[in-house]
C-alpha beads as a LAMMPS data file, in Angstrom:
LAMMPS data file: protein, C-alpha beads

338 atoms
337 bonds

1 atom types
1 bond types

-500.0 500.0 xlo xhi
-500.0 500.0 ylo yhi
-500.0 500.0 zlo zhi

Masses

1 110.0

Atoms # bond

1 1 1 24.783 -1.290 11.705
2 1 1 24.153 0.847 8.710
3 1 1 23.878 4.472 9.497
4 1 1 20.426 6.122 9.106
5 1 1 19.987 8.591 6.162
6 1 1 21.172 12.205 6.785
7 1 1 18.864 15.172 5.670
8 1 1 21.285 15.529 2.526
9 1 1 20.804 11.909 1.710
10 1 1 17.024 11.985 2.072
11 1 1 16.869 14.996 -0.149
12 1 1 18.924 13.168 -2.604
13 1 1 16.724 10.200 -2.667
14 1 1 13.640 12.157 -2.885
15 1 1 15.111 14.223 -5.730
16 1 1 15.704 10.981 -7.651
17 1 1 12.167 9.871 -7.275
18 1 1 10.695 12.175 -9.870
19 1 1 12.618 10.284 -12.574
20 1 1 11.283 6.880 -11.690
21 1 1 8.322 5.019 -13.213
22 1 1 6.223 2.769 -11.037
23 1 1 3.341 0.405 -12.041
24 1 1 0.802 -0.525 -9.369
25 1 1 -1.411 -3.621 -9.951
26 1 1 -4.227 -5.192 -7.916
27 1 1 -7.655 -4.564 -6.601
28 1 1 -9.099 -1.291 -7.523
29 1 1 -11.618 0.539 -5.401
30 1 1 -13.474 3.803 -5.029
31 1 1 -13.115 5.193 -1.294
32 1 1 -15.955 7.404 -0.369
33 1 1 -16.225 9.550 2.744
34 1 1 -19.297 11.033 4.240
35 1 1 -18.333 13.791 6.730
36 1 1 -20.609 15.160 9.365
37 1 1 -21.579 15.760 13.038
38 1 1 -23.324 13.727 15.584
39 1 1 -25.491 15.710 18.189
40 1 1 -28.100 13.067 19.043
41 1 1 -28.916 9.274 19.264
42 1 1 -31.592 7.746 16.918
43 1 1 -34.861 7.108 18.625
44 1 1 -35.298 4.039 16.290
45 1 1 -32.063 2.276 17.624
46 1 1 -29.157 2.942 19.872
47 1 1 -26.990 4.355 17.025
48 1 1 -25.762 8.045 16.447
49 1 1 -27.440 10.194 13.946
50 1 1 -24.838 11.792 11.559
51 1 1 -25.856 15.296 10.121
52 1 1 -23.932 15.261 6.760
53 1 1 -21.821 18.413 5.888
54 1 1 -20.000 17.055 2.766
55 1 1 -18.974 13.968 0.779
56 1 1 -15.546 13.221 -0.879
57 1 1 -14.184 10.344 -3.016
58 1 1 -10.801 9.089 -3.811
59 1 1 -9.083 6.254 -5.776
60 1 1 -8.862 3.428 -3.374
61 1 1 -7.041 0.000 -3.117
62 1 1 -4.308 -0.440 -5.615
63 1 1 -5.303 3.111 -7.030
64 1 1 -4.588 4.632 -3.670
65 1 1 -0.940 3.298 -3.911
66 1 1 -0.694 5.009 -7.227
67 1 1 -2.218 8.152 -5.794
68 1 1 0.615 8.220 -3.114
69 1 1 3.404 7.593 -5.804
70 1 1 2.028 10.391 -7.994
71 1 1 2.936 13.023 -5.261
72 1 1 6.540 12.117 -5.805
73 1 1 6.669 11.060 -9.448
74 1 1 4.283 11.787 -12.440
75 1 1 5.324 8.670 -14.081
76 1 1 2.970 6.118 -12.378
77 1 1 0.251 3.961 -13.829
78 1 1 -2.357 1.585 -12.393
79 1 1 -3.373 -1.911 -13.398
80 1 1 -6.743 -3.625 -12.388
81 1 1 -10.195 -4.054 -13.003
82 1 1 -13.066 -1.517 -12.883
83 1 1 -16.828 -2.036 -13.239
84 1 1 -18.886 -0.410 -16.054
85 1 1 -20.972 1.453 -13.496
86 1 1 -21.115 4.853 -11.983
87 1 1 -18.479 4.183 -9.321
88 1 1 -16.141 2.918 -11.996
89 1 1 -16.738 6.030 -14.060
90 1 1 -16.041 8.138 -11.096
91 1 1 -12.829 6.110 -10.285
92 1 1 -11.480 6.686 -13.743
93 1 1 -12.355 10.421 -13.633
94 1 1 -10.421 10.644 -10.400
95 1 1 -7.413 8.778 -11.850
96 1 1 -7.410 11.053 -15.019
97 1 1 -7.622 14.098 -12.851
98 1 1 -4.783 12.855 -10.779
99 1 1 -2.516 12.314 -13.783
100 1 1 -2.238 8.653 -13.129
101 1 1 -1.826 6.384 -16.190
102 1 1 -4.783 4.153 -16.944
103 1 1 -3.404 1.991 -19.750
104 1 1 -3.749 -1.000 -17.460
105 1 1 -7.261 -0.467 -16.382
106 1 1 -9.547 -3.127 -17.918
107 1 1 -13.345 -2.923 -17.770
108 1 1 -15.626 -5.843 -16.357
109 1 1 -19.273 -6.260 -16.177
110 1 1 -19.493 -6.497 -12.394
111 1 1 -19.687 -3.664 -9.979
112 1 1 -16.754 -1.619 -8.896
113 1 1 -15.688 -2.161 -5.248
114 1 1 -16.783 0.845 -3.168
115 1 1 -15.825 1.347 0.446
116 1 1 -17.967 4.064 2.142
117 1 1 -16.807 5.516 5.447
118 1 1 -18.930 7.784 7.636
119 1 1 -16.915 10.185 9.707
120 1 1 -18.343 12.135 12.673
121 1 1 -15.926 14.983 13.322
122 1 1 -12.623 12.834 13.526
123 1 1 -14.131 9.469 14.434
124 1 1 -15.078 6.847 11.844
125 1 1 -18.718 5.669 12.828
126 1 1 -19.238 2.893 10.327
127 1 1 -17.776 1.563 7.069
128 1 1 -20.068 0.127 4.281
129 1 1 -18.500 -2.145 1.616
130 1 1 -19.979 -2.891 -1.779
131 1 1 -17.968 -5.432 -3.669
132 1 1 -17.848 -8.586 -5.769
133 1 1 -14.754 -10.707 -5.337
134 1 1 -14.383 -11.967 -8.980
135 1 1 -11.318 -12.864 -10.911
136 1 1 -10.506 -11.525 -14.481
137 1 1 -11.780 -13.697 -17.439
138 1 1 -9.458 -14.950 -20.086
139 1 1 -9.970 -11.858 -22.278
140 1 1 -9.282 -9.514 -19.408
141 1 1 -6.287 -11.371 -18.390
142 1 1 -4.875 -11.109 -21.921
143 1 1 -5.673 -7.400 -21.925
144 1 1 -3.967 -6.798 -18.750
145 1 1 -0.717 -8.783 -19.521
146 1 1 -0.495 -7.220 -22.890
147 1 1 -0.650 -3.879 -21.224
148 1 1 1.919 -4.866 -18.603
149 1 1 4.358 -6.141 -21.376
150 1 1 3.967 -2.687 -23.121
151 1 1 4.858 -0.753 -20.041
152 1 1 7.476 -2.840 -18.456
153 1 1 10.380 -1.595 -20.725
154 1 1 9.977 1.939 -19.120
155 1 1 9.313 0.917 -15.673
156 1 1 11.622 0.782 -12.659
157 1 1 9.261 -0.887 -10.363
158 1 1 5.968 -2.879 -9.911
159 1 1 3.807 -2.877 -6.798
160 1 1 1.203 -5.900 -6.401
161 1 1 -1.556 -4.999 -4.018
162 1 1 -3.767 -7.850 -2.936
163 1 1 -7.003 -6.827 -1.176
164 1 1 -8.478 -10.289 -1.620
165 1 1 -11.194 -8.941 -4.153
166 1 1 -10.317 -11.409 -6.886
167 1 1 -7.713 -9.713 -8.995
168 1 1 -4.935 -11.952 -7.899
169 1 1 -4.804 -15.658 -8.097
170 1 1 -1.714 -17.855 -8.363
171 1 1 -1.467 -17.493 -12.169
172 1 1 -1.935 -13.817 -12.194
173 1 1 0.516 -13.121 -9.338
174 1 1 3.150 -15.538 -10.849
175 1 1 2.759 -13.760 -14.378
176 1 1 3.244 -10.342 -12.863
177 1 1 6.351 -11.312 -10.732
178 1 1 8.032 -13.221 -13.567
179 1 1 7.522 -10.588 -16.231
180 1 1 8.487 -7.655 -13.973
181 1 1 11.714 -9.392 -12.627
182 1 1 12.698 -10.475 -16.247
183 1 1 12.446 -6.733 -17.161
184 1 1 14.727 -5.776 -14.206
185 1 1 12.126 -4.146 -12.044
186 1 1 11.891 -3.888 -8.290
187 1 1 8.983 -5.894 -7.397
188 1 1 7.072 -5.256 -4.083
189 1 1 4.033 -7.334 -2.720
190 1 1 1.406 -6.295 -0.363
191 1 1 -0.215 -9.777 0.547
192 1 1 -3.658 -10.606 1.818
193 1 1 -3.969 -13.390 4.471
194 1 1 -7.297 -14.429 3.100
195 1 1 -5.630 -15.131 -0.261
196 1 1 -2.472 -17.279 0.590
197 1 1 -0.574 -16.992 -2.715
198 1 1 3.042 -18.152 -3.187
199 1 1 4.387 -14.684 -4.107
200 1 1 7.811 -16.407 -4.937
201 1 1 10.637 -14.158 -6.251
202 1 1 9.429 -10.647 -5.245
203 1 1 11.964 -8.034 -4.215
204 1 1 10.193 -7.261 -0.966
205 1 1 6.880 -8.533 0.766
206 1 1 5.290 -6.293 3.173
207 1 1 2.877 -7.998 5.642
208 1 1 1.825 -6.625 8.973
209 1 1 2.510 -8.665 12.078
210 1 1 -0.654 -10.512 12.229
211 1 1 -0.492 -11.390 8.402
212 1 1 3.096 -12.530 9.028
213 1 1 2.227 -14.970 11.655
214 1 1 -0.719 -16.265 9.696
215 1 1 1.463 -16.686 6.476
216 1 1 4.102 -18.460 8.404
217 1 1 1.762 -20.875 9.908
218 1 1 2.669 -19.785 13.397
219 1 1 0.379 -19.368 16.340
220 1 1 -0.093 -15.673 17.464
221 1 1 1.990 -14.427 20.285
222 1 1 1.988 -11.021 22.036
223 1 1 4.706 -8.543 20.887
224 1 1 7.940 -8.400 22.943
225 1 1 8.948 -5.017 24.251
226 1 1 11.585 -4.676 21.361
227 1 1 11.008 -6.168 17.904
228 1 1 14.651 -7.167 17.593
229 1 1 14.093 -9.222 20.767
230 1 1 10.866 -10.841 19.716
231 1 1 11.836 -14.352 19.040
232 1 1 8.493 -15.478 17.528
233 1 1 8.361 -12.397 15.309
234 1 1 11.883 -13.043 13.958
235 1 1 11.120 -16.782 13.475
236 1 1 8.139 -15.881 11.396
237 1 1 10.232 -13.385 9.316
238 1 1 12.916 -16.113 8.653
239 1 1 10.060 -18.492 7.678
240 1 1 8.590 -16.176 5.221
241 1 1 11.784 -15.003 3.653
242 1 1 12.491 -18.719 2.869
243 1 1 8.779 -19.433 1.742
244 1 1 8.365 -16.548 -0.469
245 1 1 12.027 -16.476 -1.757
246 1 1 12.101 -12.722 -1.260
247 1 1 15.201 -10.473 -0.965
248 1 1 13.520 -8.458 1.778
249 1 1 10.614 -8.604 4.141
250 1 1 9.171 -5.329 5.649
251 1 1 6.772 -6.155 8.562
252 1 1 4.687 -3.288 9.816
253 1 1 4.125 -3.131 13.458
254 1 1 1.494 -0.450 14.137
255 1 1 2.582 1.588 17.175
256 1 1 5.948 -0.254 17.137
257 1 1 7.041 0.886 13.730
258 1 1 8.552 -1.532 11.099
259 1 1 10.923 -4.461 11.199
260 1 1 13.108 -5.135 8.041
261 1 1 14.786 -8.405 7.342
262 1 1 16.934 -9.278 4.431
263 1 1 17.905 -12.610 2.919
264 1 1 21.615 -11.736 3.782
265 1 1 20.866 -11.567 7.361
266 1 1 20.356 -7.732 8.057
267 1 1 17.964 -6.869 10.716
268 1 1 16.735 -3.300 11.298
269 1 1 13.941 -1.814 13.361
270 1 1 12.593 1.696 12.918
271 1 1 10.324 2.817 15.521
272 1 1 7.132 4.631 14.774
273 1 1 7.523 8.281 13.479
274 1 1 3.826 9.343 13.987
275 1 1 3.353 12.291 16.271
276 1 1 -0.429 12.054 16.213
277 1 1 -2.758 9.270 14.926
278 1 1 -6.098 10.332 13.508
279 1 1 -6.826 7.737 10.883
280 1 1 -4.778 4.561 9.878
281 1 1 -6.801 4.212 6.555
282 1 1 -4.213 3.779 3.691
283 1 1 -1.146 3.888 5.809
284 1 1 0.020 0.465 4.590
285 1 1 -0.566 1.847 0.942
286 1 1 1.777 4.780 1.930
287 1 1 4.322 2.375 3.290
288 1 1 4.785 0.150 0.269
289 1 1 4.633 3.046 -2.112
290 1 1 7.394 4.973 -0.516
291 1 1 9.502 1.959 0.201
292 1 1 9.451 0.668 -3.334
293 1 1 9.942 4.116 -4.830
294 1 1 12.989 4.802 -2.508
295 1 1 14.556 1.537 -3.584
296 1 1 14.081 2.424 -7.204
297 1 1 15.563 5.818 -6.610
298 1 1 18.866 4.102 -5.261
299 1 1 18.143 3.789 -1.415
300 1 1 19.326 0.863 0.507
301 1 1 16.655 -1.283 2.245
302 1 1 17.347 0.290 5.538
303 1 1 17.148 3.898 4.183
304 1 1 13.859 2.782 2.246
305 1 1 12.398 1.494 5.411
306 1 1 13.144 4.675 7.329
307 1 1 11.547 6.643 4.430
308 1 1 8.355 4.398 4.383
309 1 1 8.127 4.640 8.189
310 1 1 8.415 8.518 8.240
311 1 1 5.870 8.703 5.307
312 1 1 3.308 6.462 7.200
313 1 1 3.795 8.618 10.216
314 1 1 2.743 11.595 8.297
315 1 1 -0.398 10.134 6.735
316 1 1 -1.804 8.762 9.950
317 1 1 -2.018 12.261 11.186
318 1 1 -4.544 13.037 8.519
319 1 1 -8.136 12.070 8.143
320 1 1 -9.171 9.745 5.220
321 1 1 -6.872 7.734 2.865
322 1 1 -4.460 10.680 2.682
323 1 1 -1.220 11.142 0.899
324 1 1 1.852 13.227 1.814
325 1 1 4.118 15.565 -0.363
326 1 1 7.971 15.465 -0.576
327 1 1 8.205 18.496 1.543
328 1 1 6.115 16.912 4.365
329 1 1 8.333 13.735 4.226
330 1 1 11.588 15.893 4.373
331 1 1 9.987 17.961 7.234
332 1 1 9.266 14.679 9.201
333 1 1 13.010 13.696 9.088
334 1 1 13.958 17.371 10.042
335 1 1 11.569 17.286 12.826
336 1 1 12.808 14.053 14.272
337 1 1 16.454 15.035 13.930
338 1 1 15.979 17.730 16.398

Bonds

1 1 1 2
2 1 2 3
3 1 3 4
4 1 4 5
5 1 5 6
6 1 6 7
7 1 7 8
8 1 8 9
9 1 9 10
10 1 10 11
11 1 11 12
12 1 12 13
13 1 13 14
14 1 14 15
15 1 15 16
16 1 16 17
17 1 17 18
18 1 18 19
19 1 19 20
20 1 20 21
21 1 21 22
22 1 22 23
23 1 23 24
24 1 24 25
25 1 25 26
26 1 26 27
27 1 27 28
28 1 28 29
29 1 29 30
30 1 30 31
31 1 31 32
32 1 32 33
33 1 33 34
34 1 34 35
35 1 35 36
36 1 36 37
37 1 37 38
38 1 38 39
39 1 39 40
40 1 40 41
41 1 41 42
42 1 42 43
43 1 43 44
44 1 44 45
45 1 45 46
46 1 46 47
47 1 47 48
48 1 48 49
49 1 49 50
50 1 50 51
51 1 51 52
52 1 52 53
53 1 53 54
54 1 54 55
55 1 55 56
56 1 56 57
57 1 57 58
58 1 58 59
59 1 59 60
60 1 60 61
61 1 61 62
62 1 62 63
63 1 63 64
64 1 64 65
65 1 65 66
66 1 66 67
67 1 67 68
68 1 68 69
69 1 69 70
70 1 70 71
71 1 71 72
72 1 72 73
73 1 73 74
74 1 74 75
75 1 75 76
76 1 76 77
77 1 77 78
78 1 78 79
79 1 79 80
80 1 80 81
81 1 81 82
82 1 82 83
83 1 83 84
84 1 84 85
85 1 85 86
86 1 86 87
87 1 87 88
88 1 88 89
89 1 89 90
90 1 90 91
91 1 91 92
92 1 92 93
93 1 93 94
94 1 94 95
95 1 95 96
96 1 96 97
97 1 97 98
98 1 98 99
99 1 99 100
100 1 100 101
101 1 101 102
102 1 102 103
103 1 103 104
104 1 104 105
105 1 105 106
106 1 106 107
107 1 107 108
108 1 108 109
109 1 109 110
110 1 110 111
111 1 111 112
112 1 112 113
113 1 113 114
114 1 114 115
115 1 115 116
116 1 116 117
117 1 117 118
118 1 118 119
119 1 119 120
120 1 120 121
121 1 121 122
122 1 122 123
123 1 123 124
124 1 124 125
125 1 125 126
126 1 126 127
127 1 127 128
128 1 128 129
129 1 129 130
130 1 130 131
131 1 131 132
132 1 132 133
133 1 133 134
134 1 134 135
135 1 135 136
136 1 136 137
137 1 137 138
138 1 138 139
139 1 139 140
140 1 140 141
141 1 141 142
142 1 142 143
143 1 143 144
144 1 144 145
145 1 145 146
146 1 146 147
147 1 147 148
148 1 148 149
149 1 149 150
150 1 150 151
151 1 151 152
152 1 152 153
153 1 153 154
154 1 154 155
155 1 155 156
156 1 156 157
157 1 157 158
158 1 158 159
159 1 159 160
160 1 160 161
161 1 161 162
162 1 162 163
163 1 163 164
164 1 164 165
165 1 165 166
166 1 166 167
167 1 167 168
168 1 168 169
169 1 169 170
170 1 170 171
171 1 171 172
172 1 172 173
173 1 173 174
174 1 174 175
175 1 175 176
176 1 176 177
177 1 177 178
178 1 178 179
179 1 179 180
180 1 180 181
181 1 181 182
182 1 182 183
183 1 183 184
184 1 184 185
185 1 185 186
186 1 186 187
187 1 187 188
188 1 188 189
189 1 189 190
190 1 190 191
191 1 191 192
192 1 192 193
193 1 193 194
194 1 194 195
195 1 195 196
196 1 196 197
197 1 197 198
198 1 198 199
199 1 199 200
200 1 200 201
201 1 201 202
202 1 202 203
203 1 203 204
204 1 204 205
205 1 205 206
206 1 206 207
207 1 207 208
208 1 208 209
209 1 209 210
210 1 210 211
211 1 211 212
212 1 212 213
213 1 213 214
214 1 214 215
215 1 215 216
216 1 216 217
217 1 217 218
218 1 218 219
219 1 219 220
220 1 220 221
221 1 221 222
222 1 222 223
223 1 223 224
224 1 224 225
225 1 225 226
226 1 226 227
227 1 227 228
228 1 228 229
229 1 229 230
230 1 230 231
231 1 231 232
232 1 232 233
233 1 233 234
234 1 234 235
235 1 235 236
236 1 236 237
237 1 237 238
238 1 238 239
239 1 239 240
240 1 240 241
241 1 241 242
242 1 242 243
243 1 243 244
244 1 244 245
245 1 245 246
246 1 246 247
247 1 247 248
248 1 248 249
249 1 249 250
250 1 250 251
251 1 251 252
252 1 252 253
253 1 253 254
254 1 254 255
255 1 255 256
256 1 256 257
257 1 257 258
258 1 258 259
259 1 259 260
260 1 260 261
261 1 261 262
262 1 262 263
263 1 263 264
264 1 264 265
265 1 265 266
266 1 266 267
267 1 267 268
268 1 268 269
269 1 269 270
270 1 270 271
271 1 271 272
272 1 272 273
273 1 273 274
274 1 274 275
275 1 275 276
276 1 276 277
277 1 277 278
278 1 278 279
279 1 279 280
280 1 280 281
281 1 281 282
282 1 282 283
283 1 283 284
284 1 284 285
285 1 285 286
286 1 286 287
287 1 287 288
288 1 288 289
289 1 289 290
290 1 290 291
291 1 291 292
292 1 292 293
293 1 293 294
294 1 294 295
295 1 295 296
296 1 296 297
297 1 297 298
298 1 298 299
299 1 299 300
300 1 300 301
301 1 301 302
302 1 302 303
303 1 303 304
304 1 304 305
305 1 305 306
306 1 306 307
307 1 307 308
308 1 308 309
309 1 309 310
310 1 310 311
311 1 311 312
312 1 312 313
313 1 313 314
314 1 314 315
315 1 315 316
316 1 316 317
317 1 317 318
318 1 318 319
319 1 319 320
320 1 320 321
321 1 321 322
322 1 322 323
323 1 323 324
324 1 324 325
325 1 325 326
326 1 326 327
327 1 327 328
328 1 328 329
329 1 329 330
330 1 330 331
331 1 331 332
332 1 332 333
333 1 333 334
334 1 334 335
335 1 335 336
336 1 336 337
337 1 337 338
């Protein structure tokens, strides 16, 4: 089995990340958080009354992946559709303030997708979604693909984030993969089970366990005690490697960590690195961001899976759609080596 990365090797990979350029494409959203406290139950209905302390907002969806990347490299851009509304303006302001390139953000007449989470202390009380799942029109598609072609010569990797909000259909997914691979880029896909596209030819596809079974057309089975002994999970993985014609498959397994399968037969399980779990919002975004960036920085798939797993373990210990810094990532490896 391949050795896990040493502290020196992790530092080397992190150091190389800053010189890599990654493009992120997919459904763009605005993540809103309303923070407060609960001290009583409403007399109108058996629901908690949240006394609001503050409100925050962050780039969400594919934009949150770009936000995770920007902590490690300033050379990242996002591609997607934003509405000509207040939420769209707020999203663009946040991206600009975060130093994330917006040459691939195309405007549309419909609303911007907004996810509003109400948090009482450390507990999410409710989430309110405002969205319109609508594909890009012909003029918008051309603008997106023209922007992609202009950016690809300087890019090292492309991440495709499908949240099932209409950005990706078979044609758009195929064009992004074909053009990115032709340009020599690493191509990573985060699929959506509600939008079963072909996704053929990507470098890596990252479903979770439930998504993997659904995409493979297999009935759900309860996890085995160890992922490398989970015959049904391994069967789903083999099916998906062939179906998607991917070089690698990274299956996230919640509290069981991650399972990496490659087309050359490698199998690697990395157990969860989380010490505390406060909020899983955006953990998958962090995983695909750091896995892709690590590959582009010269990491092997096993090294990249370990880096992605440590990164996810850090962000689930924070509230909200959080990111992590290079220092936090390195500290996670150091802490687990003790």
